C-alpha positions as semicolon CSV with decimal commas, in nm:
position;residue;x (nm);y (nm);z (nm)
1;M;-1,995;-6,393;6,709
2;S;-1,867;-6,232;6,387
3;V;-2,068;-5,973;6,200
4;A;-2,048;-5,951;5,819
5;R;-1,902;-5,625;5,717
6;T;-2,051;-5,422;5,431
7;P;-1,788;-5,308;5,179
8;P;-1,730;-4,935;5,181
9;R;-1,945;-4,735;4,941
10;G;-1,653;-4,633;4,723
11;R;-1,545;-4,996;4,680
12;R;-1,900;-5,100;4,587
13;E;-1,920;-4,826;4,324
14;R;-1,585;-4,930;4,177
15;A;-1,698;-5,293;4,162
16;W;-2,024;-5,190;3,991
17;L;-1,836;-4,980;3,736
18;T;-1,598;-5,268;3,667
19;Q;-1,892;-5,502;3,606
20;Q;-2,059;-5,249;3,375
21;R;-1,739;-5,209;3,176
22;R;-1,714;-5,587;3,143
23;H;-2,070;-5,601;3,007
24;V;-2,000;-5,319;2,761
25;L;-1,680;-5,490;2,648
26;W;-1,858;-5,819;2,579
27;A;-2,138;-5,635;2,399
28;L;-1,880;-5,470;2,173
29;V;-1,714;-5,806;2,109
30;F;-2,042;-5,960;1,992
31;L;-2,132;-5,652;1,787
32;A;-1,789;-5,628;1,626
33;P;-1,871;-5,858;1,327
34;W;-2,172;-5,642;1,243
35;F;-1,971;-5,320;1,273
36;I;-1,694;-5,460;1,056
37;G;-1,941;-5,576;0,790
38;F;-2,124;-5,243;0,808
39;V;-1,804;-5,048;0,745
40;I;-1,662;-5,281;0,478
41;F;-1,979;-5,357;0,281
42;L;-2,188;-5,040;0,327
43;I;-2,005;-4,731;0,449
44;G;-1,688;-4,811;0,258
45;P;-1,856;-4,860;-0,082
46;M;-2,075;-4,554;-0,025
47;L;-1,773;-4,330;0,043
48;W;-1,589;-4,482;-0,253
49;S;-1,891;-4,418;-0,475
50;L;-1,907;-4,058;-0,351
51;W;-1,542;-4,009;-0,450
52;L;-1,599;-4,170;-0,791
53;S;-1,888;-3,931;-0,857
54;F;-1,629;-3,651;-0,880
55;T;-1,411;-3,839;-1,129
56;D;-1,432;-3,978;-1,481
57;Y;-1,350;-4,330;-1,358
58;D;-1,370;-4,605;-1,617
59;P;-1,255;-4,956;-1,514
60;L;-1,121;-5,013;-1,867
61;R;-0,889;-4,712;-1,848
62;P;-0,595;-4,697;-1,603
63;D;-0,599;-4,318;-1,566
64;T;-0,870;-4,150;-1,356
65;E;-0,909;-3,774;-1,352
66;F;-1,079;-3,563;-1,087
67;I;-1,344;-3,352;-1,266
68;G;-1,528;-3,197;-0,972
69;M;-1,902;-3,138;-1,023
70;E;-1,896;-3,215;-1,395
71;N;-2,085;-3,545;-1,358
72;Y;-2,360;-3,373;-1,160
73;R;-2,389;-3,091;-1,413
74;R;-2,405;-3,346;-1,691
75;A;-2,678;-3,540;-1,509
76;I;-2,890;-3,226;-1,467
77;E;-2,857;-3,148;-1,838
78;D;-2,908;-3,509;-1,954
79;E;-3,252;-3,541;-2,113
80;R;-3,260;-3,917;-2,057
81;V;-3,205;-3,861;-1,685
82;R;-3,508;-3,633;-1,674
83;D;-3,719;-3,880;-1,875
84;S;-3,618;-4,178;-1,662
85;L;-3,677;-3,983;-1,341
86;W;-4,022;-3,879;-1,469
87;N;-4,107;-4,241;-1,550
88;T;-3,997;-4,346;-1,202
89;L;-4,195;-4,073;-1,026
90;Y;-4,501;-4,151;-1,241
91;F;-4,480;-4,517;-1,144
92;T;-4,434;-4,429;-0,776
93;A;-4,729;-4,186;-0,774
94;F;-4,969;-4,458;-0,892
95;Y;-4,810;-4,774;-0,754
96;V;-4,775;-4,668;-0,389
97;P;-5,140;-4,556;-0,339
98;G;-5,255;-4,861;-0,538
99;T;-5,054;-5,090;-0,310
100;V;-5,188;-4,927;0,006
101;I;-5,551;-4,936;-0,109
102;S;-5,549;-5,289;-0,255
103;G;-5,349;-5,423;0,039
104;L;-5,590;-5,271;0,291
105;V;-5,896;-5,401;0,106
106;L;-5,754;-5,754;0,091
107;A;-5,651;-5,739;0,458
108;L;-6,002;-5,629;0,558
109;M;-6,145;-5,920;0,360
110;L;-5,910;-6,160;0,540
111;T;-6,040;-6,045;0,879
112;K;-6,391;-6,156;0,776
113;V;-6,303;-6,518;0,693
114;G;-6,234;-6,813;0,919
115;K;-5,896;-6,882;1,076
116;R;-5,810;-7,179;0,852
117;T;-5,932;-7,010;0,534
118;G;-5,756;-6,688;0,631
119;G;-5,426;-6,876;0,673
120;F;-5,459;-7,023;0,324
121;F;-5,526;-6,686;0,161
122;R;-5,247;-6,511;0,354
123;T;-5,007;-6,769;0,216
124;A;-5,154;-6,736;-0,134
125;F;-5,120;-6,357;-0,127
126;Y;-4,761;-6,373;-0,005
127;V;-4,632;-6,642;-0,243
128;P;-4,573;-6,393;-0,534
129;N;-4,327;-6,203;-0,313
130;V;-4,088;-6,499;-0,300
131;A;-4,085;-6,545;-0,678
132;P;-3,758;-6,435;-0,848
133;A;-3,790;-6,090;-1,004
134;V;-3,662;-6,210;-1,343
135;A;-3,921;-6,491;-1,345
136;V;-4,195;-6,239;-1,268
137;G;-4,083;-6,021;-1,560
138;A;-4,077;-6,321;-1,796
139;M;-4,421;-6,434;-1,681
140;F;-4,576;-6,093;-1,739
141;L;-4,421;-6,081;-2,086
142;L;-4,658;-6,368;-2,161
143;L;-4,955;-6,234;-1,964
144;L;-4,937;-5,885;-2,120
145;N;-4,864;-5,996;-2,475
146;G;-5,093;-5,787;-2,694
147;H;-5,195;-6,072;-2,925
148;E;-5,193;-6,389;-2,719
149;G;-5,160;-6,265;-2,360
150;L;-5,398;-6,395;-2,094
151;V;-5,493;-6,044;-1,981
152;N;-5,621;-5,943;-2,325
153;R;-5,792;-6,277;-2,369
154;V;-5,986;-6,222;-2,047
155;L;-6,075;-5,870;-2,159
156;G;-6,189;-6,013;-2,491
157;V;-6,442;-6,234;-2,312
158;F;-6,615;-5,913;-2,200
159;G;-6,594;-5,760;-2,547
160;I;-6,301;-5,532;-2,462
161;D;-6,021;-5,496;-2,714
162;G;-5,713;-5,498;-2,491
163;P;-5,426;-5,256;-2,561
164;S;-5,074;-5,343;-2,666
165;W;-4,928;-5,343;-2,316
166;L;-4,569;-5,401;-2,424
167;N;-4,544;-5,182;-2,734
168;D;-4,778;-4,887;-2,691
169;P;-4,596;-4,614;-2,490
170;R;-4,929;-4,506;-2,340
171;W;-4,986;-4,848;-2,185
172;I;-4,635;-4,961;-2,091
173;K;-4,627;-4,789;-1,751
174;P;-4,985;-4,894;-1,659
175;G;-4,884;-5,250;-1,750
176;I;-4,579;-5,227;-1,524
177;I;-4,795;-5,092;-1,240
178;L;-5,035;-5,383;-1,290
179;M;-4,743;-5,626;-1,278
180;M;-4,602;-5,485;-0,955
181;L;-4,942;-5,479;-0,783
182;W;-4,942;-5,856;-0,828
183;S;-4,689;-5,880;-0,541
184;V;-4,896;-5,691;-0,284
185;G;-4,869;-5,979;-0,034
186;T;-4,625;-5,815;0,207
187;T;-4,854;-5,514;0,245
188;V;-5,153;-5,742;0,302
189;V;-4,975;-5,929;0,582
190;I;-4,866;-5,605;0,751
191;F;-5,217;-5,458;0,739
192;Y;-5,374;-5,786;0,852
193;A;-5,152;-5,793;1,161
194;A;-5,233;-5,427;1,235
195;L;-5,609;-5,484;1,199
196;K;-5,594;-5,780;1,437
197;N;-5,441;-5,552;1,702
198;V;-5,727;-5,299;1,695
199;P;-5,930;-5,345;2,020
200;T;-6,277;-5,484;1,947
201;T;-6,415;-5,282;2,239
202;L;-6,373;-4,965;2,032
203;Y;-6,595;-5,104;1,756
204;E;-6,851;-5,226;2,009
205;A;-6,869;-4,887;2,178
206;A;-6,902;-4,706;1,845
207;Q;-7,174;-4,945;1,731
208;I;-7,369;-4,884;2,051
209;D;-7,342;-4,510;1,983
210;G;-7,495;-4,568;1,639
211;A;-7,182;-4,517;1,426
212;S;-7,211;-4,652;1,072
213;A;-6,963;-4,900;0,924
214;W;-6,795;-4,622;0,724
215;R;-6,770;-4,400;1,033
216;R;-6,614;-4,685;1,233
217;F;-6,366;-4,746;0,954
218;R;-6,276;-4,378;0,922
219;S;-6,264;-4,290;1,293
220;I;-6,132;-4,613;1,445
221;T;-5,967;-4,842;1,190
222;I;-5,763;-4,583;1,000
223;P;-5,626;-4,401;1,308
224;M;-5,544;-4,727;1,487
225;I;-5,347;-4,867;1,191
226;S;-5,202;-4,533;1,078
227;G;-4,857;-4,637;1,200
228;S;-4,865;-4,940;0,968
229;I;-4,994;-4,724;0,682
230;F;-4,704;-4,485;0,731
231;F;-4,454;-4,774;0,738
232;V;-4,598;-4,922;0,417
233;L;-4,591;-4,581;0,246
234;V;-4,224;-4,529;0,328
235;I;-4,092;-4,873;0,233
236;N;-4,298;-4,894;-0,086
237;T;-4,194;-4,544;-0,192
238;I;-3,827;-4,630;-0,147
239;A;-3,870;-4,962;-0,329
240;S;-4,063;-4,812;-0,621
241;L;-3,802;-4,540;-0,673
242;Q;-3,545;-4,820;-0,715
243;L;-3,751;-5,042;-0,947
244;F;-3,518;-5,237;-1,171
245;A;-3,516;-5,617;-1,207
246;E;-3,866;-5,693;-1,335
247;V;-3,870;-5,407;-1,588
248;Y;-3,517;-5,477;-1,707
249;A;-3,603;-5,843;-1,765
250;M;-3,913;-5,747;-1,963
251;F;-3,784;-5,470;-2,186
252;F;-3,402;-5,465;-2,184
253;G;-3,271;-5,808;-2,090
254;Q;-3,257;-5,957;-2,443
255;Q;-3,205;-5,635;-2,638
256;P;-2,897;-5,426;-2,714
257;S;-2,837;-5,118;-2,503
258;G;-3,088;-4,845;-2,567
259;A;-3,326;-5,069;-2,762
260;G;-3,591;-5,080;-2,489
261;S;-3,886;-4,846;-2,500
262;S;-3,826;-4,500;-2,352
263;A;-4,153;-4,538;-2,161
264;A;-3,994;-4,828;-1,967
265;Q;-3,665;-4,645;-1,908
266;F;-3,663;-4,614;-1,530
267;Y;-3,396;-4,427;-1,338
268;V;-3,212;-4,727;-1,194
269;I;-3,214;-4,898;-1,534
270;Y;-3,044;-4,596;-1,689
271;L;-2,798;-4,589;-1,397
272;F;-2,723;-4,960;-1,449
273;Q;-2,663;-4,909;-1,821
274;Q;-2,419;-4,624;-1,757
275;A;-2,227;-4,829;-1,500
276;F;-2,219;-5,184;-1,638
277;E;-2,287;-5,147;-2,010
278;F;-2,100;-4,825;-2,092
279;F;-1,859;-4,847;-1,792
280;R;-1,907;-4,481;-1,701
281;M;-1,866;-4,552;-1,332
282;G;-1,807;-4,192;-1,230
283;Y;-2,123;-4,072;-1,401
284;A;-2,322;-4,367;-1,264
285;S;-2,202;-4,288;-0,912
286;A;-2,325;-3,930;-0,952
287;L;-2,663;-4,064;-1,068
288;A;-2,676;-4,293;-0,764
289;W;-2,612;-4,006;-0,524
290;L;-2,875;-3,791;-0,695
291;L;-3,124;-4,077;-0,645
292;F;-3,014;-4,099;-0,281
293;L;-3,089;-3,727;-0,248
294;V;-3,434;-3,764;-0,409
295;I;-3,523;-4,057;-0,181
296;G;-3,397;-3,865;0,123
297;V;-3,607;-3,558;0,041
298;I;-3,925;-3,760;-0,022
299;T;-3,877;-3,970;0,293
300;T;-3,815;-3,657;0,500
301;I;-4,138;-3,503;0,371
302;Q;-4,325;-3,823;0,460
303;V;-4,179;-3,828;0,812
304;V;-4,255;-3,460;0,876
305;T;-4,612;-3,477;0,747
306;S;-4,677;-3,804;0,935
307;R;-4,688;-3,610;1,263
308;R;-5,025;-3,471;1,157
309;W;-5,201;-3,799;1,084
310;V;-5,013;-4,093;1,240
311;Y;-5,152;-4,197;1,577
312;Y;-4,932;-4,379;1,828
313;E;-5,110;-4,530;2,123
314;G;-4,976;-4,387;2,446
315;G;-4,827;-4,084;2,268
316;D;-4,879;-3,722;2,361
């Protein structure tokens, strides 16, 4: 009677290592297209843009000269850079909280309606997000028209003389904020999913203890969805700092360079004009890297401060 022999330990370990290497090799094979695309279409252009930011590159001129930090010094001294950055930060400071608050309110309302009705309204809220940005800008040109726009007509029904949203510098940025809040659907869906994941037992226990609706919202709802709030804050901050298409279509798309209102001159619009209207690619690359630095600093601050108020279930 033969007895099966167990392979020696060293041979088993070598076989296991060979199998692991085979798995790693196949994983790298399947990941290779992503790595290649990542290097060619992201890392490569970023490094090329970084190099261009130290030159006076102009695609219409064959000669390119290395000028060191001159583009960055020029950007710091450029008054239009400061104005466009101020407009962008102003928009971000009002748009991001407005998106979070309106999105949370709408998501809370959705949790109170029936399943079929809630599905309809979730779709209705999200539809504006799939509309082309240029179409949104063109539509709001009509809605915010000071004389015949629907917004001012509605205000007129209540005896309110609406402002000139598109011409008055005091009202241009509020009008843009109003336009962008129209596409709050993504935030609503994210908050709705987070609210559905809050255990109902927590609300039941708090209600038995006599907690008011506001106390339950403040002590249970907000902490339990704080991770989603943090996510929405970060992605909306990054997106608002790069606002371009809708505003460009409204104020600059059919006008010669520089004809748009200075109140609508956002940072990425100025960057786009320098790159693709004036062909100052080196200067535009420097502007892009300065924006990258601003976004990095703001995001880092958000991540660091989130440790004090974001609650992760199962965390320390």
